[in-house]
Each structure stands twice: as structure tokens, then as C-alpha cells.
Steps between C-alpha positions, in 0.01 A plus 500: 500500500726706274802689638616838368850479361765695693553728206136615508521562873811714464338703218183552717711612793700744282172638360348544850818661624483774229143603565585725804774666297266591218236625747760708676623656174135581405435666836822706465409591141158627610642728768520773232126483452286774650465874510821712520523874557802686369701666781427843341133412536429575134419151364308202625558176306322164526743216430338170409587159360402428132591135437874468552570868485413806709343824391428829667228748425462862602197535731564848625737784422555857604530756229625858546267612226152486668310623192362152444380222724748210540277271287501740210869504421595315183821335381575791265873435487468141383709438185206299360239757382221244544572488873519877564133522596500215751465599866813485716306376799507123499763431228766250569821698566694193607500188281687179435661472847619146577605383841861385547513287812884498509521875544153551646429769235243554224686547175479543120208740530397817328388824661305762310531871582177664376646850561755437214355207313821299556528129579793397710642164611445443875561274793340512847618392840369521851759601762533379859285789620218393276544785245450420134760650262428513133805576288456616143791482257583541135740237377726456804387479858761736645346786292175500687238686696311351800175574670425368848155388626353404830216251530183711503324503837171654384579849609292782328672636197456864408503607134 
């Protein structure tokens, strides 16, 4: 009968000890996933995991101009002329977000504003009340604008 050297036992114990930490971080990172309604009730975003990053796509929006159906609006302000005919509904407006376990935030992302065609740096956090705050900034974080979201409860949304 062969005995496992002490060194191997210690390595195995260290490995098994880290599994709950990794699982806990993954659970925390995934808290951002789901449908989020802006507090002004003008935008519904679906945030989802894509590999090691998180994205968010527009799945409903309220437009003051009711001359077109929501699904007909195009990305007419996009700086790339080839993308100006794509539909706004369903495009990823949040991209490249990565979870930072130390600060419990999703950072290093980009947020796209289809009303201006501008792409901003962004970070996201969930506060103690469960509200999601997405902060867009250009260059430095203290020159920023934030939008707050509440987890969508399935209420009927009027256009």
C-alpha cells in the first residue's frame, strides 16, 4: 500500500479550501444578471454573463416620439455609418464589465448611448437596498453621470 506524501496532502487541502471561495465569488458576480428597469421607467436592460465578462442589452425602452414602434428605431447616431441601420432593440449597450470581488463592483466596462452615439467607460454596483447603479464617465470617474435601476418585477410597461 502506497502512502501519499504530506506535501501532496497539504496541496489537496489547500485546493479544497479554495473551492468555496471561488464558488462564492461566482455567485456574487452573477448577482448583476437579470432584468433591470431604470428608476425613470424608460429603459429595461437584460444583464447577462458572456464568458468572464458581463453585458447588458436593451429589451424595452420608452420613447417620447411615438411615430414609430419601439422595434423600428435604428441606431442613427452611431459614429460607424455601417451600424446606423441596425435596430436599437436588442443591442448590447453594456459590454466588457468584469467583476471585482474586492470592491464587489463590475468594472472596466463600456456603455453605449444610442441617443448620441457615444461610448463611455462605466462601472456598476449594487447598493445595500438592491438598486443597481451604472456610472458612465469620460476619462476620470469623478466627472460622471449615473443611472439607477431596480430589479424588474414583471410589471406591465407602457410605451
